[in-house]
Structures are given as structure tokens and as C-alpha cells.
Phi, psi and omega in degrees: 000329189290336190280338181278162182289157172304327181292316182297317182300310181305313184301315186296311191284325188254027169120358182279340180281187178286327181286339181075173184274167177282167185303313175306313179297322181288321175303312179300310181297323178294322184288320175297321178289331175287320181288330175292328174290327174293325173288331176289325171302315179292326175296316185295329175295311171307319177294323178289328179292329180291317177297330184273002176094025179312154179280341176239099183285143180292314190249149177296164190280170188300340178296343186277055178264351177230164187270118173055060187305309189295316175299313184296330186286317180295320184293318174303316180299315185296322181293329175290337184270323189238351179078021178295143179283165176294149185274159171275153176300340172275007180299315179299322172302304183304319182301321183289315177308304176295325174296318174301313174304316182288320183291324175300328176282342179247005182057034178261162184299156176262133178238091190280001180245028178289341179277325180276146171298148181313305184297323182293310181304312182298312181299320182297321180293322178297318182297310183292319179296322171292326172293324177292321178301317183289329176288327171300333179274000188072024181253065188283329183287330179288328173299313182291328178288327178292322175291329174293322179290333176267022171082023175239056181300330180299330172298311179308316189289323184287338181283341180268018183281356177268008178286131181290166182285143181250166176295338181271003179097343177291155180110179182252120182280347183248039189300326183295311178296323181289330181283321178300316178293323180293324181291326175299304181300320185297320186290312177299322179292319179302318181297316170314307182297320177293317176302315179303312183301319182290317183291337178272004183070024180298142183226182181296340180290337180291333174290349180268000177235187176256046171314143186266129171266187176287158187290326178304326184293311183295323182288325172294325168306316174294324179288324183297317180293317179296334187256003171073020185272074184298326184292315178288329176300315184288351178257001184270125180298343172299335178275088194262340193234165183294321178298322178297321185285318178305313184300310187302314181302301184298320174291327173298320176298311180298322178296325179294318172309312182296319178295317185296323184288314180301314179307310178299313181290331175289327177291322177295329176293311184293327175287323174295327177290323186285322175295340181270013178066043176088354179291134182241095180274002187237112181285155173092357176297131176263112176267138177062058186267007175075025177306332184264357184297146177292346184279350188291140175294151188241128171274187187241019177056044180083351181281098190283336175296316180293323179292321181281354177283347171299331184294332180285343186252009187292154181284334181289113191295315180303321185296324178291320182292314182293337182288342179269354177293137187297324184290316179293325167310322179291320180291321177303315182292336173287321178296324190284307183140177195307308178317306180293327178291322180292315172299320174298311178293321178294319178289318178287335175292309183308313185293320184289322183289335176274343192282132181260348190266136179296334183299339182269008176302327182295309179297323178305306183302316183302305187286338173295313176300319177303317183283336176291313182304309182296326182291332181282318185263345183218056181312316182297317174304310178299325177292341181272352179294133185271149180285158178289148182267169182116207185301337186262016186288347186287343179274004182296135182092344179252317172245153172258161182305317176305314179301304179311314178292326182289315183300318177302313185297316179294326180294330184278333178290317179294340181268358179242108179306328186282342185262357184302325181300352189258349184301309180303322182296313186278336177292330176301336187280344182281175171295168181295316181297324178287319179304311185301306183294315185289305181290339169293314177297325176298309187294340176294337176268002179266121192240324184285150186291319179295322180295320185297315177302310181297321181289317178299312181293324180298315180298314176296331178280326191261332188267166176302152186297136181088341187291328181298320174299309176302327175289323179281343169297312183297320182298299188297312177299329179289317176296319179296316190269353192281148178274107185260058179287317174256069181293137174219131184288134179265163177309127181084353181277120188299154177294157178289151179290161182302132171091002187245125181295140177312327178287318179296310173318308179300326178291313188295318183283347184291327181298334180302334170317322189261014183249006181275332180226137181309318182301348176264355180314310183296322179292327175298320175296310179311303194285327177297322178295316186302319181286316183300322179291326177295314178298316177296315183299322183293347176241010180291329181268001181289148179266352181294154173305151178307323181289340176283339184259093187290341182052040176306311186303300176306315176301321179293319185301311189286314186275327186245331184263320181280146177293137184293339174261027181305306183299309183312308181307306186297312178300318176291330176288325178294325179293339178276014180303124182094346182273171182296135181100349179293135182272165182289142174072049185294156175277140185284141177311325179299314187291324183296326181304308181293327174299321171298311178297323170300311178296314174303322178295313178297320182297321174295326176298321183294317178298311182298326176295322180294317176292333180294317191288314178303322175302307186300321181287321182288324181288331179286332188260001181241109183275140180274356186241140169213156189267136182274147177257070179282145184285126185243357188286114182277354181284342186283158180294164189290313186293333174288322177297319179301304185301317183291329176295315177297311180298322174298319177304312181296318176299310185301320179295310183303324184286311177299325172289323168304310177298321176296321178298327182284314178294315177304317178302313176295318178295328182284320182292322180288315180296317175302309180299317185289323177292333178292322180293314188283333180254027186300139174309127180073356182096140186293125182058034172250137176295129188278334182238129181253011175274062180254150170296158174304322177290325182293334188270309194270348184291159181302320182285330180283327176293315184295316180303314181302319178291320172307310187302317185296305188299322180294315180300313185293344179256315190266348177279315173300322175306313182292327174296312182295325175287319177300317178298321175295319179299322181289312194291314183293328180293310178307312186291332177283321181289329167307315180294336174292319177300302187300333175287325178286322176298319178296322185270330185243000170045244187294330173280002184285326182298305170312319177291316180294323181286323177297317172302310181292325182294334177290344182254007185234108182292343181276348186276142180238134188302330183272353179284136178259054186240057189298313182304307178302315172304331179288346186243327183273336180280130177295348177274349183273135179300327179306322178306318184273337175283330176290318177292328172300316179298326183290348177290343173296312177297322182292325177295313185291342183294125178290334178306321186283328180064027181280320181297335178292343182260000174272135171275182185290337179282317178293320184292318175304313178298317185295318181292329178286328177288329173290329181291320179295320179289335179288323175297309180294327178289324172302314177290326183278349180257355175278110192280345174287318180284325193291326187264000182252088191279000000 
């Protein structure tokens, strides 16, 4: 090893050879490269500010292509007057040293720029500051070219004294002595720079800008970096930030390792010289290099944790403060190693999980992304992170620290409406069970249609196929079944439609979650039926008349909220079971057939109820009686009176016909709709298909559905029958009032008037027919027609195929039979022509 040059020996030991460097050395080199890149970005930003016309230029102006032009011009004038010789390039520095020594003795302020002209001092300070930034960026060659371009090539030569001797003769054979001298000079310069900064009133605020210090401060900083003097660097005011201190520490550690290698190599050469009896075959060997001198810097043997702790004791206040910053502590932990990183992440995670203040969201975001990064590159390391101790320790073995932090961060994102687009991304990083629960809890709070579409699209893009359907099942069922006693309108939630309770409006809109994609159609039908059953059950126990129960909420739900093709989409989707695009846990065709019948049953009842209410409103507002304005003036000729009476009878009959058309139309619509309910194919709310699996029959949801259907049938089937009977009975009574009013006002002529009226409502009637009795039953304007329809209800209720009589209790059945007996009596009375026309 002694026969190769120091530079080649250094390269072989520090990674240039085939074996490569050790892990601590590689970590140190990588850390130094990282901090140099940080400083490089800072230099480029400062340079860009120069191009944009910044107030504090980074580089000296173009006039600086010679060394100190103002000072040299002054000295030339002085030389012409006094014959003074030209000064040495170190004259400004020597002048500063002399002034400092004199002022220390007299305790006077220090003026380090007294030798140079003010413009030269400012230019020199900017030049040295730019060179320091280049040194910190690892761009030493650019720094030497810069000073050479500015007329100070001697500085470039002096800064290269740390290069080890190479085989071609380049480098410094007295490198150790050069570094010792640099340390001595930089420390003296730093003392002067500190005294100058104190006398100028320098404060912490100066470190927040690129405020210009004296040129000595920057030159001393450069020399301290070149000589690995980290203690001197941390006392220099030019090192203002934590990043400055880290670079000084890391560069010093690497420089000390290089010195150790070169010192060992030099020692081997000295031993070889001694073994040769004084013969010295290796030029450049440093004899008496002072390797054991106590002034030499001492490293920390690759322990970056111990090395970086020097920042906490820096005399520069800002460096001390930033050394305690949690984000910079995180960077430090990465530099030190896995042990420090583990301790740092666990401590920060515990603080973030306990924090309740949204002001801590920035740090929560940082630590969450940090652990995601670590989990990506070092999954085994991440698995070893311990959960925080305390009340949450019971979650150990259920959640990892990564899982807990993501859950906390997702909760924060969910609380910020502007951050909702990011919730799905971070939720997708959780385990499958947590994805289901967490995203379901989030979607319950999303109410706007645009935001719902966005959230669902993000879930479908990021989650496993079909998981979005499972989530929506949870969401909609939870919202439909939730008890909203303490309802509070949430951010972005639309107002409730007129006449709808806000809680009911929220339940209705929840089903829209399942209406955006066809594959969710069967679940939409399930949840729609679930909500309709809830609406009907909420009124099943009320004692009010059927007309008072307007069922407004379920009607709005069916007519305005649900898509018109809900059933078609659901049935078509179930037929595609097993095909591409089918969601997990598809509903069987047998079950969807039952769901279709259930929905149609409830919808038919709601439509019938609407027509029933409309009928009641029409019959209440339409009077069957009106007074005829008959001619009673006996002075008119008889034939004129007969003509006037005939015209009045026709006008009266036409008036009655118009009234009857109104009531008959409303009554027909209502009775047909209610008849469709009580004669619903297979029975109203009776499952039409029994080919269900055991799971579809015995599941908790299926049992609850069966019980709800039974409760609704037992209430609404008798109610529908009685509503139908009420429509038929009130229509017949109203038409009887038409007949009585006509008989009372026209007596003998009334029969022909009524028969003509009834005939106009019977398409089979002919005016020359003598079928008065039949017309009293077949005409829709005759009361008998409606009593006969009411009486036919008995056979409808008794029909086992409809299953209606099973829903009546004994009291209801007794009341129904009494009504049928009354209709039989009324039918007999209204179809007896002799009695009917004899008022």
C-alpha cells in the first residue's frame, strides 16, 4: 500500500476499489450528497432571484473582473504622493488582524473593512458568499472558477491545498500542515467576524434573509469547511441555518475519515523509510505531520447521531432552534439509521394519534406519508414499529401503526369537504375490512350528487372490483335504518322537498347511491323496498282515517327520487349473474322476482291512495243538487210553456250529466286502482316465488322483511278494501242524491229524464229498449251499478287466491260483512223501478 500515491490509496479505501466502502461510510457519503443537493437548490433559487432583479444580488457586478479596483486606485494615488510600495494580497486580512488586536486592547469596535474601499468590500462579501454556497453545494470547481474570473486566482490556488498527492505529481504534499494553517486562520477570522457582527447589531432576523456579512465571515466559513473544523464553523455567523450546520458536520466527518486514511498511509511510508535506513523512495511523505496534535479535529467513527448532536450546542441561536424542529429531526433520524428512525416515527405517531386539534393536521400528514414511504422501501422495518401505549393498547394485534395513522388521516380528510377527493386514495391503503368500514362511514356524510359521483368513481378506480357495491350496501342500509331523532343538516346537504321531513329526505336520497351504475340495480331495488316498508309501517298504527294519511313521503320517493327504469335495470342485471361485470353476492332471479312484486304492490297502493284522495276531494266539492229555473208564468200560451219546460228539462239533465261525469270519472279511477290492489296477482305483498336459497330465507334481513310484509298486509289490505267500499258507497249515495233532486223538482217527468241520463252512461243502451231494471244496474250513473260493485267485494275478499280474508281480524271481518249486508239492501232498493222512481 505504501508504494501507491496518497490519492490512489484514498480512492481505494473509500470506495473506488472493487470491494467498495463500508455501510456507515456509504451512509455518510449519501447524506453528504443529499445536503449538498439541498444547498444546490438554494443556490439556484438565489441565482434565479438575481435574474429576476432581486434586491440583494448574489454575485458581484460585472465591474469585478479585477481585484479590488476601488482600493487599488486609491493605493495608486497614495503611492504617487508618498512612494508607498504595492501591497500583498493578504494585506486586507493582515490589516484586519492588526486592527482586531489593537481594538481588543482598547475595547473599541472592530471595523474589518477599513482597508478596502466600501464597494470593494461589498463586492468581496458577495463573491465569498457565492463561493461558500457553491462549496456547500459540492461544486468546488465552480467556486474556484468564480474567484479566478473575479481577478483573485490566488484564492483558487489556496483553496486547492487539500488535494492529496497523486501519482502524476498533482496535489499538496504538505496537506496536513495546510489544513492546520487553514484552521488557525479561519478561527481568527471568525472571531473578528463575530466581533464585527456584534458591533453592527446583528440579530436573529438577519439570518432570515440573505443579509450580507463581512467578507471575512464567508472566507472563514470556507476555510473551516476545507479544514474540517466543525466547531469553528458552528461559531461562524455565516452558518445561519440547520442545513448549514448539517453540511459542516457531515463534510467534517468525511474529511476526518479521509485524514485518517491518509495519515495511516503516510505512517506506512514513514515506516518503510525507517526500515530502509533513511533511504526515502516515496516523495511527498510528511515527516512530523503532527498527527498526534491535540488541535486535530476528532470524528465520531461514523456515528452520525453523536456528530449531529453538536448542532444542539451551536452558539448560533437559529441553528439550535431548528435542530429541535420535528421535521428536521425526521431528516436527522434518516441520516443516523434505523434505530433513530424507529424511535422518531413511534414518538411522532403517538403525538399525532393523541392530537385533537386540526392545527396539527400538517404534522399528521407528514408522519403519515413518512410511514407510507418507509413501508414501501422497508416493509419489514415498518412491521416492527410499536403501537402507542395507553388506552389504545388494546388495538395491538388488530391494527398496525401504519393502519392507525392512515385511519386518523382519513378521518381528517373526511372532515374537510375540499379534501374529499383524496379520501378514497388513502382509504385504499387500508386493509380490506377497514376499507369497507372507513369508506362507508365517509360516504354517509356525502350528500351532493356531484360529490357522490366523484367519491364513487374514485372508489371504483382504486378499490378491488366489486368492493364499491359492498360499501354502498352498507351505506344505504345504514342511512335507511338509522334513527334520526336528533337530525342535523350536514354541509352540502340539499334542503328537503316541501312536506317532507329532513330525515326522510336524507333516507330517500341515500338510495340514489345505488342508481349510478346498472350493476347496483338489484341492491337499489332491495333498499327502495326497505324504505317503502318503513314509510308504510310508520303509519300502520295510526287511528286516523285513510284519507288523512296522505303518504306524501313514499309518493315523492317513488315518483321523484327513484329512476323510472329501476325494476327493468334490476331484473336485467340479475339475469346477467355470472357474466362479466356482475358484482359480488348477486341477488338471485327468484329473489328479484319477489322484490319486483313487492315494489309493484306498494307502488300500486300509493297510486290507488292518490286517486282515492282525489275522489274524496272531488265529491266534497261537487254538489249533486241544484235548483231548476222552471217557467211558472201562467199568462203565456200553453204551447210556449211546454216548449220552455222541455228546454228546462234538457238543460237540467245536461247539468246533471256534467256533474255525474265528474264524479263517475274520479270514482272509476279510484275504484279501478283500489281493485288492482286487492286483486294483485298472487296476493298483495305476497312473494310470488318460493324457489329461494336457505340463506335468502333464513338471513336476518330476510326474516325482518318477512315480518314487515306481514305487518303491512295485516294493516293495509283491510284498509284498501274499506277504501274501495267507501268509494263505491259514497258514489252510489251521491248518485242517489242526483235522482232524488230530479224527482223532487220534475215529478212525473223525472223518470224519463233519469232514464235518458242513465242511458247516456251505458253504451249498450238503446232509447227504444224497455229494460229499465237492467239500466239501473248497468249504467255508471245509476246508484245500483256502484252498490253491485260494492257487493262483489265479498267474493273478492273470500277468494283464497287473493289471500285477503287472512288479513282481517274478527272485528274487521264482522264490520265488513255488515257493510256487505247494507249494500245488498241498497242494491235491492235501487234496482226496484217501482220504488226507485216513487220518491
